[in-house]
N, C-alpha and C positions, 0 to 999 in steps of 0.2 A: 318659680316664685311669682305670686300674684301681684297685680298692680298696687294693691293696698300695702303689701309687704314691702315692695320697692319704695313706695312713698314714705312709709314709716321709717325705713332705714335712712332715708335722706334727712329726716328731721332728728334722728337719734343723736344726742349729744350736742345739739346746736347751742350756741351762746345766746344769752338773753337778748342782746342787741340785735342779733340776726333774726330771732323770732319776732322781735318788735318791728323790724323792717318788713318782715313778711306780713305782719298784721296791718301795718300802715305804710304800704309801699310808696305812696306819694306824700307822706306826712299826714299829720292830723289836721283836721279842718280848723282854720282860724278865720274869724269874722274880719273882713277887710275894714280898715278904718275909713277909707274913702272908696266909694263905688262910682266909677265913671260910666258913661254911656258905652264906651268901648268894652269895658268889663262886662256889662250886661249883654251886649251883642255877642261877645265871645262865649259867655256861659250859656246863652240860649242856643248858640250853634252846637255846643257840646251836647245839650239836651236833644237837639234836633237830630244829631248824627248817631247818638248812642244806640238806638234800636238796630240799625244796620250794622254798625261796628261790632256790637255784641253778637248778633246773629252770624256774621262772617267768622267770628272767633270760635263760637261754640257748636255750630251745626255740623262741622266735620268730625266732632268728637264721638267716640263710641260710647255705648252705655257704660262700659267698664270705666272709661276715662271720666265720665260724668260723676262717678261715685268716689272719685279721689278728692280728698280735702286739699284746699289750696295751701294750708299750713297745718302743722300739728295742732290738734284741738279746734281746728276751724271747720267751717261748713264745706260740704262737697261742692263741686262745680254746679251740680243740679240745684242744690239748695241756694247757692249764690244767685243763680239766674232767677229762680222763683222769688227770692228775697228782693231783688231789684224791682221786679214787677210789683210786688206787694207794697214796698216802701214808696215807690213813685206814685202808685195809686193813692196811697194815703196823703202824699204831698199835694197831689192835684186837688184833693178835697180841702186841704188846709188853705190853699190859695183861694178857693171859692168861698170858704167861710170868711176869710179876712176881707174879701171884696164885698161881702154881703152883710156882714155884721160888724159892730163896733168893737174892735180889738177882742175877738172871742177867745175863750179858753178852749183850745182844741182837745180832741180825744187822743190820748196816747195809746200805743199798742205795744204789746210785748213781742218784739221782733224775734227774740230767741225762741219763745214758745211757738210762734208762727212757723219758724224754720223747722221745728220738730213735728209739725202736723203731717199726717199721712200724704197729703197731696204735694207738699213741698219736698218731701223725701223721695217720692216715687213718680210723680206725674211727668209726662213727656215735656221737655223744655219748650217745645213749639207752642204750647198753650201760653206760657208766660212771654215768649218772644212776640207772639201775635198781640197779646194784651199790652205789652210794653210799647209796641209800635202804635197801637191805637191811642193809648193814654198819652204818649208823647206828642202825637199829632195834635191832640186836643190841647195839651198843655202849652206847646210851642205857639199854637195859633192864639191862645189866650194871652200869653206873655208878650207876644209881639204887638198886641193891641192895647197894652196898659199905658196909661198916662203916668206922668211923674207923681201925681197925687195918688194914683192907685198903687204905684210901686212903694210908696212910703207908708201904706197901710200895714198893719201888723196883727199878729196873733200872739197868744201867750201859751207856752207849753206848760202843762201842769206839773211836770217834773222840774222843780227848781223855779217855777214861775218865770221862766225866761221869755222875755218879749223879743220877737223876731219880726223884722220888716220883710215885706215880700222881696225887696232887693236882696237882703241877706239870705232869704230862702232859695232864691235862684242860685246864688253862689254856693250854698250848701249842697244843693242837688246836682249841680255841675260837678262839684268835688266828689259827691257820693257816686256819681256815674263813673268818673275816672278811677276812683278808689277801688271799686269792685271789678271794674274792667281790668285794672292792673293786677288784682289778685289772680284772675284767671290767666291773663296774658303771661305773667311771670311763671305760673305753673306750666303752661304750654311750652314756654321756652326752656325751663329747667328739665322737663321730661323729653324734649326734642320731638314733640308731636307735630 
């Protein structure tokens, strides 16, 4: 029985609550009401450590293991790794826009369509691990140098015209880091890899 068959049988007949937990293993993102300096430091640390943590988690996996989805109907491990890199690249650009323009409307991207592109489905994960390492080094360096005034700058997401401060975006991407890390970590644990 192949790995995909084994994985499919794991998901067969799961309750909706279980699948929802697989989809959001650390819960859905909630914008904090109050953001403290300690919160920001903790979130920036998450961003700083993600590239190495993710690399340590996924580089031992075989090509066959990288092709297994973290949940039924979800992306493969390979797609998740490439998605994190793509998403955090876009986030870095959004920080720069908010710092250099007056509450800009950012460019949205179709993450599901990006995840189905040839490179996301087939490229070696080292490409995105290296990219993530570089983009996070730049992002963390930038974030550590922002003033309170900078952190309160914001951008508008065109979907729903949602205004997001840079403080909130730091929280969102720390959550996003842990969210996708947990997808892969939970799969690794379930499968006993």
